[in-house]
C-alpha positions as CSV (number, residue, x, y, z in Angstrom):
1,K,-0.3,5.2,18.7
2,P,-3.1,4.8,16.1
3,S,-5.8,7.4,16.2
4,R,-8.2,5.5,14.0
5,V,-8.8,1.9,13.1
6,G,-10.3,0.9,9.9
7,R,-11.5,-2.4,8.4
8,F,-9.7,-5.7,8.4
9,A,-8.9,-7.7,5.3
10,A,-7.7,-11.3,5.2
11,I,-4.8,-11.9,2.8
12,G,-3.7,-15.4,3.1
13,A,-3.5,-16.2,6.8
14,A,-2.7,-12.6,7.9
15,A,-5.1,-9.8,8.9
16,L,-4.1,-6.3,7.9
17,V,-5.1,-3.6,10.3
18,L,-5.9,-0.2,8.9
19,M,-4.9,2.7,11.0
20,L,-3.8,6.4,10.9
21,G,-0.8,6.9,13.0
22,S,-0.4,10.1,15.0
23,G,1.5,11.6,17.9
24,V,4.8,13.4,18.0
25,A,6.6,10.5,16.4
26,G,4.6,11.1,13.2
27,G,2.1,9.1,11.1
28,V,1.7,6.5,8.5
29,I,-1.5,5.1,7.2
30,A,-1.7,1.3,7.3
31,L,-4.1,-0.1,4.8
32,A,-5.6,-3.2,3.3
33,V,-4.2,-4.4,0.0
34,D,-5.9,-5.6,-3.1
35,D,-3.4,-8.4,-3.9
36,G,-5.2,-9.6,-7.0
37,P,-3.3,-10.0,-10.3
38,Q,-1.9,-6.8,-11.6
39,P,-0.6,-7.4,-15.1
40,I,2.0,-4.9,-16.3
41,N,3.1,-4.7,-19.9
42,R,5.7,-2.0,-20.0
43,T,9.2,-1.6,-21.5
44,Y,11.2,1.1,-19.8
45,S,14.8,2.0,-19.2
46,A,14.9,2.3,-15.4
47,A,17.7,3.4,-13.1
48,P,20.6,1.0,-13.2
49,V,21.3,-1.8,-10.7
50,I,24.3,-0.7,-8.6
51,N,26.8,-1.9,-6.2
52,P,25.5,-1.7,-2.6
53,A,28.6,0.2,-1.7
54,D,27.2,3.1,-3.7
55,L,24.0,3.4,-1.6
56,P,25.6,5.9,0.9
57,G,26.3,8.3,-1.9
58,I,22.8,8.1,-3.1
59,A,21.4,8.7,0.4
60,K,23.7,11.7,0.9
61,K,22.6,13.2,-2.4
62,V,19.0,13.2,-1.3
63,Q,19.1,13.7,2.5
64,D,19.2,17.5,2.4
65,S,16.0,17.5,0.4
66,V,14.0,15.5,2.9
67,V,12.5,17.3,6.0
68,S,10.8,16.3,9.2
69,I,7.4,17.9,10.0
70,D,5.9,18.5,13.4
71,A,2.2,19.2,13.1
72,G,1.5,19.5,16.8
73,N,-0.7,16.5,17.3
74,S,1.0,14.5,14.6
75,G,4.0,14.6,12.3
76,G,5.8,13.0,9.4
77,S,8.2,13.9,6.6
78,G,8.3,16.0,3.5
79,V,10.2,16.5,0.3
80,V,11.6,20.0,-0.7
81,M,10.2,21.0,-4.1
82,T,11.7,24.4,-4.5
83,P,14.6,26.4,-3.0
84,D,12.2,29.0,-1.6
85,G,10.4,26.5,0.6
86,F,7.6,24.7,-1.1
87,I,7.4,21.2,0.4
88,L,5.4,18.1,-0.7
89,T,4.0,15.8,2.0
90,N,0.9,13.7,2.8
91,N,-2.5,15.2,3.5
92,H,-2.8,13.0,6.6
93,V,0.4,14.5,8.0
94,V,-1.0,18.1,8.0
95,A,-4.8,17.7,7.8
96,N,-5.4,18.3,11.5
97,A,-2.3,20.4,12.3
98,R,-2.4,22.6,15.3
99,R,0.9,24.2,14.2
100,L,3.5,23.4,11.5
101,Q,7.2,23.3,12.1
102,V,9.7,22.1,9.5
103,F,13.1,20.7,10.6
104,F,15.9,20.6,8.0
105,A,18.8,18.2,7.7
106,D,21.2,20.9,9.0
107,G,19.3,21.1,12.3
108,K,17.5,24.4,11.5
109,S,13.7,24.7,11.9
110,V,11.1,27.2,10.7
111,A,7.4,27.6,10.9
112,A,5.3,26.6,7.8
113,T,1.8,27.1,6.5
114,V,-0.5,24.8,4.4
115,V,-0.7,25.9,0.8
116,G,-3.2,23.2,-0.4
117,T,-4.4,19.7,0.3
118,D,-6.0,16.9,-1.7
119,P,-7.4,14.2,0.6
120,R,-8.4,11.8,-2.2
121,T,-4.7,11.4,-3.3
122,D,-3.4,12.0,0.3
123,L,-1.1,14.8,-0.9
124,A,-0.5,18.2,0.5
125,V,1.9,21.2,-0.2
126,I,3.1,23.4,2.6
127,K,5.4,26.4,2.5
128,A,8.3,26.9,4.9
129,E,8.5,30.6,5.9
130,D,11.5,32.9,5.4
131,V,13.8,30.4,3.7
132,S,15.9,30.5,0.5
133,G,18.6,28.4,-1.1
134,L,17.1,25.0,0.0
135,S,18.2,21.8,-1.7
136,A,15.3,20.9,-3.9
137,A,14.8,17.2,-4.7
138,T,15.0,15.9,-8.3
139,F,11.8,14.1,-9.3
140,G,12.3,11.0,-11.5
141,D,10.0,9.1,-13.8
142,S,7.9,6.7,-11.7
143,D,6.6,5.0,-14.8
144,A,10.1,3.8,-15.5
145,M,10.3,1.8,-12.2
146,Q,10.1,-2.0,-12.5
147,V,9.6,-4.7,-10.0
148,G,13.0,-5.6,-8.5
149,D,14.5,-2.1,-8.9
150,T,16.5,-1.0,-5.9
151,V,15.0,2.0,-3.9
152,L,15.8,3.9,-0.7
153,A,13.2,5.3,1.7
154,L,14.1,8.5,3.5
155,G,12.2,10.2,6.3
156,S,11.7,10.5,10.0
157,P,10.3,7.2,11.3
158,L,9.3,7.4,15.0
159,G,10.8,10.9,15.0
160,L,14.2,9.7,14.0
161,Q,15.1,12.4,11.4
162,G,17.4,11.5,8.5
163,S,16.7,7.8,8.6
164,V,17.4,5.8,5.4
165,T,16.2,2.2,4.6
166,A,16.8,0.2,1.4
167,G,14.7,-2.3,-0.5
168,I,13.2,-3.0,-3.9
169,I,10.0,-2.2,-5.8
170,S,7.9,-5.2,-4.8
171,A,4.9,-4.5,-7.1
172,R,3.3,-1.7,-9.2
173,D,-0.2,-0.3,-9.6
174,R,-1.4,-1.5,-6.2
175,T,-4.8,-0.4,-4.8
176,I,-5.1,0.0,-1.0
177,Q,-8.1,0.9,1.1
178,T,-8.7,2.8,4.2
179,G,-11.7,3.2,6.4
180,Q,-10.4,6.5,7.9
181,R,-13.3,8.6,6.9
182,E,-17.1,8.3,6.5
183,P,-18.1,10.2,3.3
184,S,-20.6,12.9,3.8
185,N,-22.1,11.8,0.5
186,P,-23.0,8.1,0.4
187,F,-22.2,8.0,-3.3
188,D,-18.6,9.3,-2.7
189,P,-16.8,8.5,-6.0
190,E,-14.1,6.6,-4.2
191,A,-16.2,4.9,-1.5
192,Q,-17.2,1.3,-1.0
193,G,-19.1,-0.3,1.8
194,G,-18.4,1.1,5.3
195,G,-17.0,4.4,4.0
196,A,-13.7,2.8,2.9
197,T,-11.6,5.0,0.6
198,S,-9.3,3.7,-2.1
199,I,-6.0,5.0,-3.4
200,S,-4.8,3.4,-6.6
201,G,-1.7,3.2,-8.8
202,L,0.7,2.9,-5.9
203,L,4.2,1.5,-5.8
204,Q,4.8,-1.3,-3.3
205,T,8.2,-1.6,-1.6
206,D,9.8,-3.7,1.1
207,A,12.0,-0.8,2.2
208,A,11.2,-0.4,5.8
209,I,8.6,2.4,6.4
210,N,7.2,3.2,9.8
211,P,5.1,5.9,11.5
212,G,6.8,9.2,10.7
213,N,7.9,8.2,7.2
214,S,4.7,9.5,5.7
215,G,5.4,12.2,3.1
216,G,9.0,11.2,2.8
217,A,10.9,10.2,-0.3
218,L,11.2,6.9,-2.1
219,V,14.2,7.3,-4.4
220,N,15.8,5.3,-7.2
221,T,19.5,4.6,-7.7
222,R,20.0,7.9,-9.5
223,G,18.9,9.7,-6.3
224,E,15.6,10.8,-8.0
225,V,12.3,10.9,-6.0
226,I,10.1,8.3,-7.7
227,G,7.5,8.1,-4.9
228,I,6.0,9.8,-1.8
229,N,5.8,7.2,1.1
230,T,2.3,7.1,2.3
231,A,1.2,3.8,3.8
232,I,2.1,0.5,5.4
233,A,0.3,-2.8,5.9
234,T,0.5,-4.2,9.4
235,A,-0.3,-7.6,10.8
236,G,-2.2,-8.3,14.1
237,Q,-1.6,-5.7,16.8
238,S,1.7,-4.5,15.3
239,S,1.9,-1.0,14.0
240,G,5.4,-1.3,12.6
241,N,7.0,-2.3,9.4
242,I,6.5,-5.9,8.0
243,G,8.0,-5.2,4.6
244,V,4.8,-4.0,2.8
245,G,4.9,-0.3,2.2
246,F,3.3,1.9,-0.4
247,A,4.3,5.1,-2.2
248,I,2.4,7.5,-4.4
249,P,4.2,7.5,-7.8
250,S,6.2,10.7,-8.4
251,N,4.5,11.4,-11.7
252,K,1.1,11.6,-10.1
253,A,2.4,13.4,-6.9
254,K,4.3,16.1,-8.9
255,D,1.2,16.9,-11.1
256,V,-1.0,17.2,-8.0
257,A,1.6,19.2,-6.1
258,E,2.1,21.7,-8.9
259,A,-1.7,22.2,-9.2
260,L,-1.9,22.7,-5.4
261,K,0.9,25.3,-5.6
262,R,-1.1,27.2,-8.1
263,G,-4.3,27.1,-5.9
264,E,-6.1,24.9,-8.4
265,K,-8.8,22.3,-7.6
266,I,-7.7,18.8,-8.3
267,S,-10.0,17.0,-10.7
268,H,-11.4,13.6,-9.6
269,P,-13.6,11.4,-11.8
270,Y,-17.0,10.3,-10.4
271,L,-19.2,7.3,-11.2
272,G,-22.0,7.8,-8.6
273,V,-22.5,4.3,-7.2
274,R,-22.3,2.6,-3.8
275,L,-20.2,-0.6,-4.2
276,G,-19.7,-4.0,-2.6
277,D,-18.0,-7.2,-3.6
278,A,-20.1,-9.6,-5.6
279,E,-20.2,-13.3,-4.9
280,G,-18.2,-15.1,-7.5
281,G,-16.3,-11.9,-8.5
282,G,-17.2,-8.4,-9.8
283,A,-18.3,-5.2,-8.2
284,L,-21.9,-5.2,-6.9
285,I,-23.8,-2.0,-7.2
286,G,-25.6,-1.4,-3.9
287,A,-27.1,1.9,-4.8
288,V,-27.1,4.4,-7.7
289,E,-27.1,8.1,-7.2
290,P,-30.0,9.7,-9.1
291,D,-28.8,11.7,-12.1
292,G,-25.2,10.5,-11.6
293,P,-23.1,9.1,-14.4
294,A,-24.0,5.5,-13.6
295,A,-27.8,6.3,-13.5
296,K,-27.6,8.2,-16.8
297,A,-26.0,5.2,-18.4
298,G,-28.8,2.9,-17.1
299,L,-26.9,1.0,-14.4
300,Q,-29.1,-0.2,-11.5
301,R,-28.9,-1.5,-8.0
302,G,-28.0,-5.2,-8.1
303,D,-25.9,-5.0,-11.3
304,V,-22.5,-6.6,-11.1
305,V,-19.8,-4.8,-13.0
306,I,-17.2,-7.3,-14.5
307,R,-15.4,-5.0,-16.9
308,F,-14.7,-1.3,-17.0
309,G,-13.2,-0.2,-20.3
310,D,-10.2,-2.6,-20.9
311,K,-10.0,-3.5,-17.2
312,Q,-11.3,-6.8,-15.7
313,I,-13.2,-6.1,-12.4
314,G,-12.7,-8.7,-9.7
315,D,-14.2,-6.7,-6.8
316,A,-15.3,-3.3,-5.6
317,T,-11.8,-2.1,-5.1
318,D,-10.9,-2.9,-8.7
319,L,-13.8,-0.7,-10.0
320,A,-12.9,2.2,-7.6
321,A,-9.3,2.0,-8.9
322,A,-10.4,1.9,-12.6
323,V,-12.6,5.0,-12.1
324,Q,-9.7,6.8,-10.4
325,A,-7.4,6.0,-13.3
326,G,-9.8,7.7,-15.7
327,K,-10.4,11.4,-16.4
328,V,-13.5,13.6,-16.1
329,G,-15.3,13.4,-19.4
330,D,-14.0,10.0,-20.4
331,R,-16.7,7.8,-22.1
332,V,-16.1,4.2,-20.8
333,Q,-17.9,1.0,-21.9
334,V,-19.0,-0.9,-18.8
335,T,-19.8,-4.7,-19.0
336,Y,-22.1,-5.9,-16.2
337,I,-24.4,-8.7,-15.3
338,R,-28.1,-8.2,-14.6
339,N,-30.3,-11.1,-13.6
340,G,-27.8,-13.5,-15.0
341,V,-27.6,-11.7,-18.4
342,E,-24.4,-9.9,-19.5
343,K,-25.0,-6.4,-20.8
344,T,-23.0,-3.3,-21.7
345,A,-23.5,0.4,-21.2
346,T,-21.4,3.6,-21.8
347,V,-20.8,5.9,-18.9
348,T,-19.4,9.4,-19.0
349,L,-17.3,10.1,-15.9
350,A,-18.3,13.3,-14.2
351,E,-16.4,15.7,-11.8
352,A,-16.6,14.8,-8.1
353,S,-18.0,17.5,-5.9
């Protein structure tokens, strides 16, 4: 059952409910989708299209590297990173853990401890105790994935360990939004109205993902992990799969995980504004933090940001995603409208506290 309910967003005729699943069966975040145009101009050599008869072999290759996690009051899945027990999962799977128990594909289970978490990317690393010789997953290049590529999702939906579903990459670079936390700082770098939090750059898939799949693997036809399953969109009162799932790309997930293993703080860029959607398009600045990056650049309450660097800004979620895609110290030209007049300013992204 959902433990939290976030905002509703209308997409076409459907309402998408935001929730954080919990309970013994495990959790998945269900979030609203920014379904605006996402132009992609890339040329990559992705994993080959294969005969469906080959899918069982791909699943078998990966299954030993995917675990089930019992966090006491919630649960989910995880991906084995190293033979000695480092495991990558979602932050929301372990954030409120009363205990941690990891169940392997061979039926064995061990206790585990949290090594590090990063709520803003919804990633966490845990360490299974007293293990060796585990089957570590191979991480692939998520940038090489293209819309239409075949993928498999592995995890423990509804507590059913070792489950596999198949689908395709439905879209890239999606931004989703959750209202699962109220920021202690009203100028939270990733917050819009109502304390909603954005996660950007995600892979969208129609492979079935349900509560309990969180933290599990999305793999390509080479059996490489190209995403960490983290969220689903749900319609009406349903909390199950409707063919719209999201995964954190492996390139980002692996970088964050390696830093967490080393005990490092994850760097997040910060703009220092409170955002809303502007009538007619753009991100409306509702408030500006004194001495924050936006204030230092001369941005004011009431300004409507329509371009951030080379990215067109259609709404508040677009701007939050554009900031997340940057790096601390980046100098970015911002185009905005003030009192009907188009202006530009240069902001230097700062480190989020």
